[in-house]
Backbone bond lengths (Angstrom), bond angles and torsions (degrees), N, CA, C in turn:
res aa  C-N    CA-C-N  psi(-1)  N-CA   C-N-CA  omega(-1)  CA-C   N-CA-C  phi
1 M - - - 1.471 - - 1.527 109.74 -
2 R 1.332 117.26 131.05 1.455 121.15 -178.40 1.519 110.20 -81.83
3 P 1.364 118.05 138.81 1.452 120.33 178.18 1.517 110.55 -66.22
4 N 1.334 115.96 148.39 1.457 121.33 -179.68 1.514 108.31 -133.57
5 D 1.345 117.07 119.22 1.459 119.80 -176.33 1.524 112.25 -95.15
6 T 1.345 117.98 7.85 1.457 121.45 178.32 1.518 109.08 -118.49
7 S 1.323 116.82 122.85 1.456 120.89 179.73 1.523 110.11 -67.97
8 P 1.336 118.76 156.82 1.475 120.59 177.68 1.522 113.15 -56.06
9 E 1.341 116.74 -40.31 1.461 119.30 -179.73 1.525 110.42 -66.33
10 A 1.352 116.22 -42.66 1.464 119.28 178.87 1.527 110.64 -64.10
11 Q 1.342 117.31 -37.48 1.464 120.03 178.46 1.528 110.59 -64.51
12 R 1.332 116.56 -37.95 1.461 119.96 177.98 1.521 110.70 -63.00
13 V 1.347 116.40 -44.60 1.467 120.55 178.55 1.525 109.93 -61.62
14 L 1.320 116.16 -43.68 1.464 121.05 -179.18 1.528 110.70 -62.12
15 N 1.319 116.04 -42.68 1.468 119.56 177.95 1.524 111.51 -60.53
16 E 1.337 115.88 -40.20 1.463 120.20 179.69 1.526 111.18 -65.88
17 V 1.333 116.82 -37.76 1.464 120.57 178.71 1.521 109.68 -59.57
18 Y 1.339 116.63 -48.91 1.468 120.25 -178.72 1.527 111.55 -69.61
19 R 1.327 115.95 -31.91 1.461 119.31 179.47 1.525 110.85 -64.62
20 R 1.340 116.71 -33.78 1.462 120.76 -178.04 1.524 112.29 -79.75
21 M 1.314 116.97 -18.73 1.466 119.43 -178.16 1.525 110.98 -71.15
22 T 1.317 116.66 138.33 1.461 121.26 173.01 1.523 108.88 -77.65
23 P 1.335 118.37 161.31 1.479 119.68 175.43 1.521 112.27 -54.44
24 G 1.333 116.38 -37.88 1.460 119.11 178.76 1.516 112.54 -63.63
25 Q 1.343 116.97 -40.42 1.465 120.65 178.65 1.526 110.76 -65.06
26 K 1.327 116.48 -40.00 1.462 119.98 179.33 1.531 110.53 -65.93
27 W 1.308 116.81 -37.58 1.461 120.60 178.39 1.517 110.84 -65.18
28 L 1.339 116.54 -43.86 1.461 119.92 177.79 1.527 110.85 -63.11
29 R 1.319 116.22 -38.73 1.459 120.07 179.19 1.526 110.55 -64.62
30 L 1.327 116.53 -38.70 1.458 120.16 178.10 1.521 110.76 -60.02
31 G 1.346 115.56 -42.45 1.456 119.21 177.53 1.512 112.09 -63.46
32 Q 1.330 116.48 -38.36 1.462 120.00 179.60 1.523 110.63 -66.02
33 V 1.336 116.18 -41.50 1.463 119.87 179.10 1.527 110.70 -60.94
34 Y 1.337 115.85 -39.88 1.468 120.05 177.66 1.526 110.42 -61.95
35 R 1.333 116.30 -44.77 1.467 119.22 -179.44 1.525 110.95 -64.64
36 E 1.346 116.99 -35.15 1.458 119.84 177.13 1.520 110.92 -63.10
37 A 1.334 116.34 -41.40 1.467 119.94 178.13 1.519 110.57 -62.13
38 R 1.322 116.68 -39.50 1.468 120.55 178.04 1.522 111.27 -63.67
39 L 1.316 116.72 -41.35 1.459 121.22 -178.41 1.524 111.21 -65.76
40 L 1.330 117.02 -43.51 1.457 121.06 178.76 1.529 110.64 -65.73
41 H 1.322 116.33 -40.11 1.466 119.84 177.22 1.518 111.03 -60.80
42 A 1.340 117.23 -42.44 1.466 121.03 179.72 1.521 111.26 -61.21
43 A 1.339 116.28 -37.87 1.465 119.51 177.34 1.521 110.84 -63.47
44 G 1.341 116.54 -39.98 1.457 120.05 179.19 1.521 112.70 -66.04
45 V 1.331 116.95 -39.86 1.468 120.27 176.74 1.525 109.37 -61.49
46 G 1.336 115.77 -40.51 1.460 119.23 178.85 1.515 112.83 -61.81
47 L 1.346 116.77 -33.46 1.468 120.20 177.28 1.525 111.11 -71.04
48 R 1.326 116.05 -42.53 1.465 119.89 -176.85 1.520 112.52 -75.63
49 K 1.346 115.89 -32.09 1.464 120.42 -175.67 1.532 108.29 -143.09
50 P 1.338 116.94 86.10 1.474 119.92 -175.65 1.527 114.08 -56.84
51 S 1.326 117.91 -24.10 1.465 120.40 -178.25 1.527 112.72 -89.37
52 A 1.336 117.95 7.54 1.468 121.08 -175.48 1.524 111.43 -61.86
53 T 1.314 115.46 138.38 1.462 122.09 176.17 1.527 108.87 -91.68
54 P 1.341 118.07 166.00 1.474 119.87 175.04 1.526 112.43 -54.62
55 Q 1.337 116.84 -36.09 1.459 119.36 178.38 1.521 110.85 -66.66
56 D 1.340 117.18 -38.52 1.466 120.37 176.71 1.520 110.75 -59.93
57 V 1.334 116.17 -40.37 1.470 121.09 -179.09 1.524 110.10 -62.43
58 V 1.332 116.02 -45.80 1.466 120.14 -179.10 1.527 110.46 -64.76
59 E 1.326 117.40 -43.43 1.463 120.72 -178.94 1.525 111.35 -64.41
60 D 1.344 116.83 -37.54 1.457 120.26 178.48 1.526 110.13 -66.59
61 W 1.332 116.35 -39.75 1.461 121.01 177.50 1.538 110.32 -61.21
62 M 1.322 116.89 -45.75 1.460 120.65 -179.37 1.523 111.14 -62.89
63 R 1.327 115.52 -39.16 1.462 118.96 -179.39 1.522 111.56 -67.74
64 L 1.345 117.09 -45.54 1.456 120.98 -177.27 1.524 112.43 -69.99
65 Q 1.327 116.82 -42.44 1.456 120.46 -174.88 1.517 112.98 -79.35
66 F 1.333 116.59 -37.85 1.456 119.50 -170.01 1.525 113.66 -124.56
67 G 1.343 116.81 -0.17 1.452 119.46 -179.00 1.516 113.15 68.49
68 L 1.331 116.80 25.60 1.464 121.29 -176.95 1.517 110.54 -101.38
69 G 1.315 116.37 130.89 1.454 120.99 177.42 1.509 111.47 -102.50
70 L 1.319 116.93 32.28 1.459 121.14 -176.29 1.521 111.39 -84.33
71 S 1.304 116.46 155.89 1.455 120.56 173.99 1.524 109.17 -69.15
72 A 1.320 115.12 144.67 1.465 119.90 -178.78 1.515 110.52 -65.01
73 R 1.336 115.70 139.80 1.454 120.89 179.88 1.519 112.91 -118.13
74 E 1.344 115.94 -9.53 1.466 117.93 -173.08 1.513 113.94 -100.03
75 G 1.340 117.66 -4.47 1.451 119.65 178.82 1.517 112.08 78.89
76 A 1.318 116.10 -157.73 1.463 121.50 -175.58 1.518 111.20 -68.18
77 M 1.336 115.05 150.39 1.448 120.62 177.70 1.521 109.99 -68.17
78 T 1.306 116.18 132.83 1.456 120.54 175.93 1.521 108.83 -85.19
79 V 1.314 117.30 127.31 1.457 121.49 -176.79 1.521 109.94 -94.89
80 D 1.310 116.29 120.42 1.446 121.82 176.96 1.524 108.72 -78.44
81 P 1.344 119.40 126.02 1.458 119.87 -178.18 1.522 113.64 -61.69
82 D 1.349 117.98 -18.07 1.455 120.50 179.01 1.531 113.01 -90.14
83 S 1.334 117.64 -4.46 1.455 120.10 -178.11 1.525 111.22 -58.26
84 L 1.326 114.15 134.26 1.464 122.19 177.19 1.532 113.21 61.89
85 R 1.325 116.84 15.57 1.470 118.85 -179.13 1.526 111.60 -59.79
86 G 1.346 115.78 -40.41 1.462 118.80 -178.69 1.511 112.45 -62.46
87 L 1.325 116.41 -44.20 1.463 119.68 179.17 1.518 110.98 -68.26
88 R 1.313 116.21 -45.42 1.458 119.06 -176.62 1.528 112.30 -65.41
89 A 1.316 117.35 -32.90 1.459 119.29 177.51 1.523 110.53 -58.47
90 V 1.326 116.19 -37.63 1.462 120.76 -179.97 1.523 111.15 -76.69
91 T 1.346 117.43 -46.64 1.471 119.00 -177.90 1.527 111.58 -65.84
92 E 1.326 116.96 -31.77 1.472 119.31 177.25 1.519 111.00 -66.25
93 V 1.325 116.99 -38.81 1.466 120.36 176.47 1.527 110.25 -65.15
94 L 1.323 116.49 -44.93 1.463 119.85 178.81 1.526 111.00 -59.41
95 T 1.322 116.53 -42.00 1.462 120.43 179.78 1.529 111.01 -64.21
96 R 1.338 116.44 -43.83 1.473 119.65 179.34 1.524 111.57 -62.23
97 L 1.323 116.75 -34.10 1.463 121.05 -179.44 1.523 112.40 -86.95
98 D 1.338 116.80 3.45 1.463 122.45 -179.85 1.531 110.98 59.08
99 V 1.342 115.12 45.34 1.464 121.62 175.06 1.530 107.46 -109.19
100 P 1.327 118.92 104.56 1.474 120.72 -179.57 1.523 110.94 -60.39
101 Y 1.338 116.35 145.27 1.461 120.88 -177.69 1.519 109.89 -142.85
102 A 1.339 115.16 168.70 1.468 122.21 172.85 1.518 108.19 -148.84
103 L 1.320 116.48 131.66 1.456 122.32 176.83 1.522 109.82 -81.32
104 G 1.333 116.09 134.57 1.457 121.27 176.21 1.521 109.75 -132.73
105 G 1.330 116.66 -153.62 1.454 120.73 174.02 1.514 114.56 65.39
106 S 1.337 115.20 -155.62 1.461 121.08 -173.27 1.518 112.74 -67.77
107 M 1.341 117.69 -30.21 1.463 119.09 178.60 1.520 111.16 -68.70
108 A 1.329 116.81 -39.88 1.465 119.00 175.75 1.521 110.28 -66.91
109 A 1.334 116.49 -38.21 1.471 119.75 177.32 1.516 111.03 -62.59
110 A 1.342 116.96 -32.29 1.458 120.06 178.33 1.519 111.57 -66.48
111 I 1.324 117.01 -28.05 1.460 120.85 177.79 1.533 110.42 -74.57
112 Y 1.326 115.85 -41.59 1.466 119.82 -174.49 1.521 114.00 -91.97
113 A 1.323 116.96 -22.80 1.459 119.34 -175.37 1.524 109.00 -136.39
114 R 1.313 116.50 -137.92 1.454 120.75 -178.27 1.515 109.65 -92.92
115 G 1.318 116.96 127.84 1.451 120.50 -179.17 1.510 112.47 -74.29
116 R 1.316 115.68 142.93 1.454 120.00 169.84 1.512 108.36 -125.67
117 Q 1.293 115.06 151.65 1.452 119.21 -175.67 1.517 110.08 -65.77
118 T 1.318 115.74 134.63 1.450 121.19 -179.21 1.510 109.05 -148.76
119 N 1.301 115.82 150.85 1.459 120.53 179.11 1.517 110.54 -119.49
120 D 1.338 115.23 24.87 1.458 118.36 175.32 1.523 109.15 -151.49
121 A 1.308 115.42 170.31 1.465 121.54 -178.65 1.518 108.76 -138.23
122 D 1.330 116.24 149.43 1.464 122.93 174.78 1.519 108.15 -108.45
123 V 1.325 116.10 123.49 1.459 121.49 -178.72 1.525 108.47 -130.25
124 T 1.329 116.10 127.74 1.463 121.53 174.09 1.528 108.42 -98.08
125 V 1.330 116.37 139.55 1.463 120.92 -179.60 1.529 109.68 -131.40
126 E 1.316 115.26 158.61 1.448 120.67 169.27 1.529 108.50 -73.46
127 P 1.338 118.75 151.50 1.463 119.65 175.88 1.535 110.01 -55.97
128 F 1.342 116.43 141.67 1.466 120.22 -178.17 1.533 111.01 -134.66
129 P 1.344 117.49 53.52 1.464 119.67 -179.40 1.530 111.21 -58.90
130 G 1.323 115.13 138.03 1.461 120.33 -179.33 1.512 113.65 93.56
131 K 1.355 117.16 -10.86 1.465 120.66 -178.95 1.534 112.29 -112.23
132 E 1.328 116.34 8.39 1.460 119.54 -176.51 1.528 111.66 -58.40
133 A 1.316 116.18 -49.06 1.468 120.21 -177.87 1.527 110.74 -65.05
134 Q 1.321 117.37 -36.55 1.460 120.79 178.74 1.529 110.95 -63.94
135 L 1.325 116.15 -40.73 1.460 120.34 179.29 1.528 110.70 -61.42
136 I 1.310 116.27 -48.52 1.461 120.62 -177.49 1.521 110.78 -64.49
137 A 1.337 116.63 -41.77 1.465 120.41 -179.77 1.527 110.84 -66.41
138 A 1.337 116.90 -38.67 1.462 120.33 -177.77 1.527 111.74 -68.33
139 L 1.321 117.52 -31.95 1.460 120.48 178.47 1.522 111.22 -70.30
140 G 1.322 117.04 -36.34 1.455 120.40 174.67 1.516 114.57 90.74
141 P 1.329 116.64 -178.55 1.473 121.76 -171.27 1.520 115.41 -72.33
142 D 1.318 118.23 -13.97 1.464 119.92 -178.96 1.523 112.66 -83.09
143 Y 1.321 116.85 1.78 1.458 120.57 -177.13 1.521 111.41 -118.53
144 Y 1.319 115.11 137.36 1.459 121.25 170.99 1.519 108.11 -90.07
145 V 1.338 116.15 124.62 1.463 122.38 172.76 1.524 106.30 -146.09
146 S 1.309 117.68 127.74 1.456 121.46 178.43 1.522 109.90 -85.51
147 P 1.346 118.51 115.43 1.476 119.96 179.11 1.523 111.95 -56.93
148 E 1.331 116.61 -37.91 1.461 119.57 -179.59 1.525 111.06 -65.77
149 S 1.326 116.64 -40.11 1.467 120.00 179.90 1.524 111.60 -66.77
150 V 1.340 116.41 -38.84 1.469 119.96 178.44 1.520 110.40 -64.01
151 A 1.337 116.43 -45.21 1.464 120.30 -179.69 1.523 110.86 -63.69
152 Q 1.333 116.59 -42.99 1.455 120.67 179.45 1.520 111.50 -64.61
153 A 1.327 116.69 -40.66 1.466 120.48 179.37 1.520 111.06 -62.58
154 N 1.310 117.34 -39.06 1.460 120.38 177.90 1.524 111.38 -66.87
155 R 1.333 116.36 -40.16 1.464 119.54 -178.93 1.523 111.74 -68.76
156 A 1.338 116.62 -45.72 1.462 121.15 -172.33 1.518 113.53 -101.33
157 R 1.335 116.99 -0.47 1.463 121.81 -176.47 1.526 110.67 55.77
158 T 1.331 114.30 55.52 1.463 120.83 177.28 1.534 107.85 -115.32
159 S 1.333 118.55 -138.47 1.461 120.18 -175.33 1.526 111.74 -136.03
160 F 1.341 114.44 162.87 1.458 121.26 172.97 1.529 108.06 -145.87
161 N 1.324 116.18 168.36 1.463 121.68 -174.95 1.524 111.38 -115.14
162 I 1.318 115.28 141.16 1.467 123.00 170.99 1.522 106.54 -118.91
163 I 1.339 117.40 125.39 1.462 121.00 -178.58 1.521 109.90 -126.65
164 N 1.327 115.63 127.20 1.456 120.50 171.16 1.527 106.92 -78.42
165 T 1.324 117.25 112.78 1.460 121.16 -173.84 1.520 112.82 -77.38
166 L 1.332 118.30 -3.97 1.465 121.28 175.22 1.526 111.78 -91.81
167 T 1.331 116.14 -35.13 1.466 120.26 -175.55 1.523 113.85 -111.52
168 G 1.330 117.94 -18.90 1.455 120.84 -175.98 1.513 113.73 83.30
169 F 1.341 117.67 4.18 1.467 119.85 178.84 1.523 108.84 -71.09
170 K 1.338 116.27 132.01 1.463 121.84 -176.11 1.518 110.36 -119.74
171 V 1.317 116.24 138.25 1.462 122.38 173.04 1.516 107.66 -117.95
172 D 1.322 116.80 120.37 1.461 122.23 173.84 1.520 107.24 -90.69
173 V 1.318 116.23 116.22 1.463 122.01 -175.36 1.526 108.74 -103.72
174 F 1.325 116.05 120.35 1.457 122.55 179.91 1.523 108.97 -107.43
175 V 1.327 116.68 121.22 1.465 120.26 175.93 1.525 107.31 -79.30
176 R 1.314 116.37 123.15 1.468 121.95 -168.68 1.525 112.87 -58.62
177 P 1.353 117.22 121.96 1.466 120.27 173.42 1.524 110.76 -65.77
178 D 1.298 115.95 155.33 1.469 120.74 -177.25 1.524 109.68 -96.37
179 S 1.342 116.42 63.71 1.464 121.38 178.36 1.526 108.91 -112.22
180 A 1.329 115.80 164.35 1.465 120.16 -177.98 1.530 111.13 -62.16
181 F 1.329 117.39 -42.85 1.462 119.58 -179.39 1.524 111.07 -66.89
182 E 1.320 117.00 -44.28 1.461 120.06 179.50 1.523 110.98 -60.46
183 Q 1.333 116.97 -39.17 1.459 120.64 177.83 1.521 110.88 -64.88
184 S 1.328 116.27 -41.64 1.459 120.44 179.11 1.524 110.62 -62.88
185 A 1.326 116.39 -47.43 1.468 120.53 -179.99 1.519 111.19 -62.02
186 W 1.319 116.35 -37.93 1.463 120.56 -179.14 1.521 111.20 -63.05
187 G 1.317 115.83 -39.03 1.459 119.66 -179.00 1.519 113.74 -73.34
188 R 1.344 117.13 -10.86 1.461 120.89 -177.44 1.536 112.77 -108.41
189 R 1.322 116.63 12.01 1.473 119.58 176.81 1.526 110.01 -59.20
190 R 1.334 115.44 157.41 1.465 119.20 178.36 1.524 110.32 -139.52
191 A 1.312 115.71 149.02 1.464 121.87 176.55 1.524 108.67 -88.41
192 V 1.316 116.65 124.55 1.464 122.16 -176.77 1.526 109.30 -116.33
193 P 1.336 118.37 114.61 1.472 120.09 176.08 1.519 110.80 -72.82
194 L 1.326 117.08 144.06 1.459 122.36 176.93 1.519 109.14 -109.13
195 P 1.327 117.59 150.79 1.465 120.39 -171.56 1.526 115.31 -59.70
196 D 1.331 117.69 -32.19 1.465 118.02 -174.64 1.521 112.84 -79.56
197 R 1.369 117.04 -30.40 1.461 120.49 -179.77 1.529 108.91 -140.38
198 P 1.333 116.91 72.68 1.468 120.50 -173.15 1.521 113.90 -62.77
199 G 1.322 117.11 -22.19 1.459 119.40 179.69 1.511 113.96 -81.31
200 E 1.344 117.58 -2.48 1.460 121.97 -179.76 1.527 108.75 -127.26
201 P 1.318 117.81 73.64 1.466 120.36 -175.53 1.527 112.36 -69.24
202 L 1.323 114.79 157.21 1.455 121.63 171.56 1.524 108.60 -93.47
203 V 1.321 116.70 143.94 1.465 121.09 176.02 1.529 106.76 -92.25
204 V 1.333 115.67 124.14 1.464 121.59 -170.30 1.525 109.94 -129.73
205 L 1.327 116.67 147.25 1.459 120.76 172.19 1.522 110.06 -59.74
206 S 1.324 117.04 153.97 1.467 120.06 175.82 1.529 108.44 -69.71
207 P 1.340 118.00 157.74 1.474 118.96 179.53 1.519 112.88 -61.68
208 E 1.350 117.74 -35.61 1.463 119.95 178.33 1.527 111.53 -63.28
209 D 1.333 115.97 -46.30 1.464 119.30 -177.94 1.523 110.92 -69.46
210 L 1.316 116.76 -37.69 1.459 120.07 176.36 1.527 110.15 -59.96
211 L 1.320 116.77 -44.08 1.455 121.25 179.44 1.532 110.63 -61.55
212 L 1.326 116.87 -43.19 1.465 120.57 179.96 1.526 111.64 -66.02
213 F 1.332 116.85 -40.52 1.462 120.04 176.50 1.529 110.14 -60.49
214 K 1.330 116.30 -42.87 1.459 119.61 -178.38 1.527 111.44 -67.79
215 L 1.312 118.25 -36.88 1.462 120.71 175.23 1.525 110.79 -63.53
216 R 1.320 116.40 -42.26 1.465 119.87 179.56 1.528 110.76 -66.07
217 W 1.335 116.28 -42.50 1.460 120.52 179.43 1.534 110.46 -65.39
218 Y 1.315 116.48 -38.68 1.462 121.01 177.98 1.523 110.36 -61.24
219 R 1.329 117.26 -41.98 1.463 120.50 178.86 1.525 110.67 -68.19
220 L 1.325 117.28 -42.65 1.464 120.18 179.23 1.528 111.04 -62.65
221 G 1.314 117.43 -28.64 1.455 122.13 178.56 1.514 113.07 -88.44
222 N 1.336 117.24 23.05 1.463 122.44 179.30 1.529 112.65 60.00
223 E 1.339 115.41 29.13 1.465 122.38 175.49 1.533 111.65 53.40
224 S 1.347 114.48 41.75 1.468 119.43 -175.47 1.524 114.06 -111.84
225 S 1.337 117.40 -8.24 1.460 119.43 -176.04 1.524 111.05 -88.54
226 E 1.323 116.05 108.68 1.464 119.88 178.01 1.524 111.36 -65.95
227 L 1.338 117.09 -33.41 1.460 120.03 -179.58 1.525 110.99 -67.12
228 Q 1.344 116.94 -42.35 1.467 119.66 178.00 1.521 110.51 -62.31
229 W 1.327 116.38 -43.87 1.466 120.06 -178.44 1.521 110.77 -66.60
230 R 1.321 116.86 -37.89 1.464 120.06 176.84 1.515 110.50 -63.00
231 D 1.339 117.04 -43.32 1.464 120.60 178.46 1.525 111.07 -59.44
232 V 1.342 116.28 -43.09 1.465 120.75 -179.98 1.525 110.52 -59.50
233 K 1.312 116.69 -50.12 1.467 120.10 -177.23 1.528 111.42 -65.25
234 E 1.319 116.73 -38.61 1.462 118.79 -179.34 1.526 111.51 -71.49
235 L 1.335 117.79 -32.65 1.457 119.91 173.55 1.527 110.07 -61.52
236 L 1.330 116.85 -44.15 1.458 120.52 178.78 1.524 111.63 -64.27
237 Q 1.311 116.89 -41.38 1.456 121.05 -177.62 1.526 112.22 -69.87
238 I 1.321 116.29 -48.94 1.464 120.22 -172.62 1.525 111.78 -78.22
239 Q 1.334 116.52 -29.50 1.466 119.93 178.00 1.527 112.13 -95.56
240 A 1.312 117.58 11.65 1.468 121.19 -178.80 1.519 110.69 -56.04
241 G 1.325 115.37 133.49 1.458 120.83 -179.71 1.518 113.30 87.42
242 Q 1.329 117.63 -9.14 1.458 121.20 -178.92 1.523 112.76 -118.08
243 L 1.332 116.80 -6.92 1.461 120.71 -178.77 1.524 111.18 -85.57
244 D 1.324 116.09 148.59 1.459 122.24 174.95 1.527 107.33 -86.18
245 N 1.316 116.41 93.23 1.464 120.42 -174.26 1.525 112.75 -69.80
246 T 1.319 117.32 -28.62 1.468 119.48 175.92 1.517 110.13 -63.86
247 Y 1.315 116.06 -43.26 1.463 121.47 177.40 1.531 110.16 -62.94
248 L 1.335 116.98 -45.06 1.462 120.90 -179.92 1.527 111.06 -60.81
249 D 1.317 117.41 -46.46 1.464 120.64 -178.06 1.527 110.92 -63.92
250 H 1.326 116.39 -40.20 1.463 120.75 -178.76 1.524 110.88 -60.59
251 W 1.331 116.32 -53.43 1.457 119.34 -174.94 1.519 112.06 -77.14
252 A 1.306 118.66 -30.11 1.470 119.89 176.65 1.525 110.12 -61.09
253 G 1.343 116.23 -39.17 1.457 119.61 177.17 1.511 112.06 -64.74
254 L 1.324 117.02 -45.06 1.463 120.74 -178.13 1.524 111.89 -69.83
255 L 1.329 117.34 -29.76 1.459 121.16 -179.09 1.530 112.93 -87.82
256 G 1.328 116.24 -5.06 1.454 119.54 178.07 1.511 113.88 76.17
257 V 1.341 116.70 28.98 1.467 119.72 179.66 1.529 111.47 -125.23
258 A 1.339 116.96 19.42 1.464 120.20 -178.17 1.526 111.14 -60.48
259 D 1.334 116.58 -36.84 1.464 119.38 179.61 1.527 111.28 -66.03
260 L 1.353 116.33 -37.60 1.460 119.95 178.26 1.524 111.07 -67.79
261 L 1.332 116.05 -39.35 1.468 119.38 178.73 1.523 109.67 -63.64
262 A 1.323 117.72 -43.53 1.468 121.04 179.08 1.530 110.77 -61.70
263 R 1.319 115.68 -43.01 1.468 119.73 179.04 1.526 111.82 -64.56
264 A 1.326 115.99 -42.35 1.466 119.91 179.31 1.518 111.00 -63.75
265 R 1.328 116.97 -40.15 1.463 120.28 177.92 1.522 110.02 -63.15
266 Q 1.325 116.65 -41.72 1.463 119.90 -179.32 1.528 110.27 -64.92
267 E 1.313 117.00 -45.75 1.463 120.65 -179.03 1.526 111.73 -68.76
268 S 1.343 116.01 -26.62 1.463 120.17 180.00 1.515 112.23 -89.17
269 A 1.339 116.68 -7.85 1.467 122.17 -178.98 1.513 112.17 59.20
270 V 1.349 116.69 43.10 1.468 120.56 176.52 1.524 109.43 -125.05
């Protein structure tokens, strides 16, 4: 059985959001998602090469996305003021409520490796019992959040969904389990500045921990997700020479994914 991080009720709400969108709105949203991927990619280039110029960013994007080694022709990346608005609206609320968080999933992979278009985000948080009502109130009427799901997630350290009912942007919020690996990953989070608002960085899982989470998720999904496997291989390829392989080997063994890590390394030629 494949894991599912969206509850049936949240999926129904999400379907209704997209059903109400006109073709024009969906087209505009597609463009926004593309710009978000570009912005996250630029942040990753800045981490790997602090001296990178706007032209370097564009050339790296062309190489990763299309396999093109051509010189950039479009100049600096244009930053859409609405980029990442859905994610930031949630992380800003979490910060105001003093709820520590870490970005994971495909958006974090877009920072460290090759971005792919996505309309949702994965965020892990510390348990925040007693602040459930504050969270829902702070998000406001444009967001779907189930009070029962939030309370249950805090009690059982599971997950709940936040959906912007105007845009369809979804945040899957995972309340951090109290395991040794989760504790280790939590202590290795890092603040990553983004080009449009460098003074307001996002807190992101480390590339090693992100890779391990994706290997574990891939195994839990019966090793059927091509997107997860692609993310794993691209993390290994693009972060080659910068990953803590001792750390990866240690936790891969304890998590029961050492064979997957070995296979990914072989397929990635690293």
